[in-house]
N, C-alpha and C positions, 0 to 999 in steps of 0.2 A: 364330650361327645363331638364327633366330626361334623362340621356344618354341611348341610345338604346343598350342593351347588347346581344340581340338575332338577328342575321342577318336575314334580310328580313321582319321585323315587319312592316315597313312602306310600302315597295313596294310589299311585298308578294313573292319576288323572293327568290330562293334557293341560297343565296349568297355563302355559304360554298361549295356547289356543283360547282358553277361557278368558284370560286377561285381555287378549286382543279383541274378542267378541264383545266383552263388557264395555271396553273403552269405545269401540266403534258404535255400539248401541247408544252410548251416552252422548257422543259427539255428532252422530248422523243428522238428527233433526236440525241442529244449528247449522251444520255444514250445508245441508240442503237449502235452508232458508237463505244463507249468505250467497250460495251459488245462484239461486233464483234472482235475488236482488242485484247481484253483479251482472248477470246476463241482461237484465232489464236496463241497467245503467249503461252497459256497453252498447246496447242497441240504441239508447238515447244519444250517446256520444257519437256513434256512427251517423245517426240521423241528422244531428246538428252539423256534423262535418259535411254531409251531402248538401244540406241547405246552404251552408256557408260557401261551398264551392260553386253552387248554382248562382248564388247572389254575386259572387266575384266575377264569374263569366259574364253575367248580364251587365255588370258595371263596366266591364271592358268594352262591350259593344256600345253602351251608352256614352262613354267618354269619347268614342270615335265620332260621335255626333254633337258633342258638347261645344267644340270649337267651331266658330263660323268659317274658318279656313277650309273645313271639310266640304263645304258647299261652294267653295270658290275655285275648285280645281277646273282647269280649262284644258281642252285639247287643241292642238294646232297641227295642221297637216300641210305638207308641201305637195303641189301637183307634179313637181319634177325634182326629185331628190338628186338628180345629176347636176342641177344648177344650184340648189340651196336646200338646206334642212332648216327646221324651225321648231321651237319649243315655246310654250306659253305659261306664264305664271298667273297667280290669282288676280292680278290687276288687269289682265287682258280682257278686252271687251269683244263679245261675239261679233263676227263680221268676216269679210273677205277683202283681200288686197291683191292687185296684179303686181308682179315683180319682174323686172328685167335686170340682168347682171351685165353691165357694160365692161367693167374691168375689175380684176382682183387686186387687192393690196399686195405689194411684193417688196422684198428686201433688196437693198443695194448690194451689188457685187462688182468688184474691180480686180484686175490682175496686172501684174508687172510684165515687163519685157522678159526676154530669155536670159537665164544664167546657164552656164555650161553644166553646172551640177549644184545640188543643194549644199554641197560643201564649200562652194565659192564664198570668199570674203566679200561682203557687200559694201564696205567702206567704213569711214569713221565719222562720228558726229552724233546727231540726234534726229528723231522723227517725231513730229507732232501729228497725231492722228485724231481727226474730228469725226464724230458720229452725231449728226444733227447739231444740237447746241452743246453737246458734251465733248470733252477731249481728254487725251492722256498722252504722256510723253514716254518715248523709249530711247534710252541711252544706247548708242551703237559703238562698241569698242573696236579697236583696230583689227581684232581677230574674229569679229562676229561674222558667222557664216549665214547663209540664207536659212538654213535649218534652225540655227540659233536665234535668228530674228523671229522666225515663226513662233518658237517656244516662248520667247520673251513677250511677244504680243499676247499670246494666250494665257500666260501666267500673271500678267500685270494686274495687281489688286484693284487699280482704279479704272480698269477697262470697262467702259459702259455697255459693251455688247458687240464687240468686233471679234470675229473668229478668223484665224489665219490657217491656211493649209498650203501645201505645195503640190502642184500637178506636174507630172513629167510627160512632156509631149515630144514629138519627133525633133523639134528644134532646140529643146533644152528643158530646164526647170523654171517654173513660173510661180511666184507668190500670189495667192488669191486671198482677198479679204472679203468677208461676207458679214453683213449686218444681221444681228439676231432679231432686230426689230423691223417690222414692215412699216410702210407709210412714206409719203413723199418727203416728210421732214427729216427722215433718217438717212441722209446722204453720207457717203464716206469721202473724206478728202485728207491728203497727207502733205505736210510741209516738211521738207528735208533741209537740214543744216549740215553742210559738209565741213568737217573740221580739218580735213587734210586733202586739199585739192590736188596735191602732188602725188598722192598714192596711186593714181590711175584707176581707182575703183568707181568713182563718180556716184556718191550716195544719192544724188539728185535723180537717178534713174527710178527711184521709188516715190518721187513727188507726184502730185496729182496730174500735172501736165504730161507726164510720161506713162500714166496708167491707162489701160483700156477698160472702158465700161462694158462689163458682161451683162449686167441687168440693172436697169435704173430703178431707184426707189420710187414707188408710186402708191397713191391712195386707192381704196376701193370705191367704185362708183356704181350705184344702182339707181333704178327708177321705181318709185312706189306710186302706183296709179298715175304714171306719167310725170311725176315730180322727181327731180334729181336729188340724190342724197349721197354725200361724200363722207367717208370715214377713213381713219388711218389704220383700220383693222378689217379683217374679213368677217368679223363678228359684229353685227349691228344689234345692240341691246337697248338702244334708246330711240330708235327711229319710229317704232310703233309701240305704244304703251303696253307693257307687260309681255312683249313678244321679243324673243331673241332669234335673229336670223343669221345663219352661218353659211357663208358662200362656199361653193364647191368649184364652180367653173364659170368663166365668163363666156357669154354668148348673147350679144346685144340683139340679135335677130329673133331670139326666143323669149316668149313671155310666159312665166309661170304664175301660179296663184297660191296665196296663203289663205287657209280657212281656219278661223278661230271659233270654237264652240264650247258650250258648257259640257263638262264631263258627266253626262247622265249615268254612265255605267258605274263610275266610282261611287256616286251617291246611292244608286240602286243597290250596289253590293253592300254598303254600310247599313242600309235599311233592312236588307235581307238578313244580315248578321244580327241586327237588333231584334227582328221578329223571331229568328231561330233561337237565340239565347233566352228571350222572354218566354217562349213556349216551353223550352227545356226547364226553366225555373218553375213555370206553372205546373208542369207534369211532375216535377220533383216534389213540390209542396203537396200536390194532390195524393201522390203515392204515400208520402209520409204521414198524412192525416186521414187516410181512407178508412172505411169500415166495411168488412165483409159480413153481410147479414147471414149468409149460409153457414159460415164457420164461426160467426160471432167473435171475430178477432178484428182488432184495429191496428192501424199503423203506429209506429213508435211515438209519433208526435200528434196523435189524435187528441184534440182538445187543448193542444199546447197554446198558451197565450202569446208567446213570442211569434210563433208561426202565423197565428191569426192576425197579429199586429202587422206583420210584413205584408200579408195578403191584402188587408184593408188599405194600407197606405199606398201600395202599388196600384191598386184599382182606382184610388182617388186621383193619382197622378195621370193614369192612363185616360181617364175620362175628363180631365181638366181642359179648360179653354185658354188659349194663349191669345192675348189681344195684339192688335197692330200687324196682323198678317196679310192684309190686303185680300181678304176672301178665304184665307187658309188659317183656321184657328184651332183645328182639332185633327186627330189622326184620321178620322173618317174622311176628311176633305182631301186627303192624298191617297185614299183607297185602302187604309189599314183599319180593319174592324175585328171585333171579337166574335168567335162562334159560341155555341151553347156550352162548350167545355171550358171556355175562358181563354182558349188559344187565339192568337192573332192570325188573320188571313190577309193577304195582299191582293188587291185588284190592280194588276200591272198596267192595264190600259188607263185607269184613272190616275195612277201615279205618273205615267208618261205624259198625260195631258196636263197635269199640274206642273210638271217640270218644264214643259214647253211654254206654258202661258204665264207662269209666275214662279220662276225658279227661286228667286230671292225670298219669297214668302215661306218656302219650305225651310230655308235656313233660319228664319225668324221663329218658326214653330218649334225648332229643336234648340237652337243655340242663343236665342235672345236671353236677356237677363231673367225673364220668367219662363223660359222655354222648357219643353218637356225633358230634354236631356239633362238640363241643370237641376230640375226638380227630382228626377229619378236619381241622379248622382248624389244629391244631398241626402235623400232618404236612405240610399244604400250605404253611404258613408257612415250614417248614424248607426245602422245595424252592424256594420262590419268593423267599426272602430274597436280598439283594444278595450275601451271602457263602455262599449255599447251593450244592449240587452242580450245579443247573441253570445258574445264573449262571456257575459255574466252567467248565462245558463251553462255554457260549456265548463266554466271554472267551477260552478256549483256541482256539476256531475262528476268532474274529476276529484273534487273534494270528497264526495260521497263514496267514490270508488276507493280512495285512500282510506276512508273510515272503515270500509269493509275489510281492507287488508289489516288494519289495526285489530278489528274484531277477530279475524282469523288467527292473528298472533296470540291474542288473549286466550282464544279457545285452545290453541295448541299447547300453551303454557299450562292451562287447567287440566287438559287431558294427559299431559306428561306427568303431572303430579298425581292424577288419579291412577294412572297406570302403575306408578311406583308404589302407591298405597295398596292397590289390589295385589301386586306381586308380593309385597311383604306379608300381606294377610294370608295368601295362599301358601306361601313358603312356610310360614309359621304353622299353618294347619298340616302341611305335608310332613314337617318335622315331628309334630305331635303324633301323627298317625304312625310314623316310622318307629317312634319310641314305644308306642303301645304295642305295635307288632313285635318288637324285640322283647318287651316284658312278657307278652303272651307266650312266646316261644320258650322263654326261660321257665315259666311256671309249668308249662306242659312237660318239660324235661324233668323237673323236680317231682312232679306228681307221678311220672312214669317210674321213677326210682323208688317210690315208697312200697314197702312189702304189702302184698295183698291187692295192689292196684293193677287192674288189667287194662291194657290199652285197647281201645276200640278201633284203632286204625288198622286196617287190613294190610 
């Protein structure tokens, strides 16, 4: 007999539909259960991710207060930036200083007499060029031109800082030498050795005695509160502790002022970041662990031990006292207090007063060995580390999600086998029905052919 390949040929039943519904009915309860479990785990995973992100953001703001240098930022202002500009480092002490600029440090510049053109041969011999205590030698060949001499000076590997150029004036071409270094010690001098006095070129024209001083090397001179200070540079970085003074213009008749102060705005900005990120963390934890009595639903981390642990430890640090602060030992002393929701609020006037009267004590509160920033950072590092409790919970959730995927695979394998079994059973039934129908038709025909048998089919 020919095998039936189309389900339902004999019985007329929708065997494929029946098989599909039976398999679905078998697997749906387990599928629903796994979907619910996975949705809960994914919500937990997202919640832990939100908590970790908020903790990381808070740690960033904490670490900005952990280093004592954050509280040693100083501002320095110049009353006359046409005379000088000023910057201050952490070692600078608050105060003011009067400054007058008598003269700027400048570089030496000398020029030769006239040559008819830069292609003129300058002579034969050698030139010893001194720049302060350093020197270098230039060999001058019989065919060395003024331009060639310029290039030889500039390309000399042992040149300590003399630059040569040629200017073309109405009377001819002149070689100009300029020191790259300012300061009275960096004078330029040239000793010429003429190896061919008979060539009529006279290399000695380039010796110091025959050069014209365009600009003399000189040191910078200023007066700080009436006291003279001389340096070989226009930058004074060691005259006032922690302060760098950069000269712009000399004007002995004008007195300017430097004012050095503690940078309150920098510290205030860091404290505001600290408060903002802490409040964001508090709100995140509150949302994740909240309970809505009206809907009787809770946040994904309601009752979570890890979240409760974070909350408790942060509260402990927040309320802790730091010794050795000279009257400032807690956040409330600088105007930072918690409201009824657990968020931090800042009393700006109290903070400003604390910074004005005891700036260093604020640094002690946060960045000392037992300071709040270091305590917060240590706590946060524990929770955020790769082997910490938060990572452990996240790893556990991921493992459970992977377990659900394994259960889905097992379910699919079982349902595939069940589908195959149902299809074989229904196909066998359909085949039997087809055989019975065929037998029935044959018997009907045989009976119809018997004498005396009347068919009742109209």
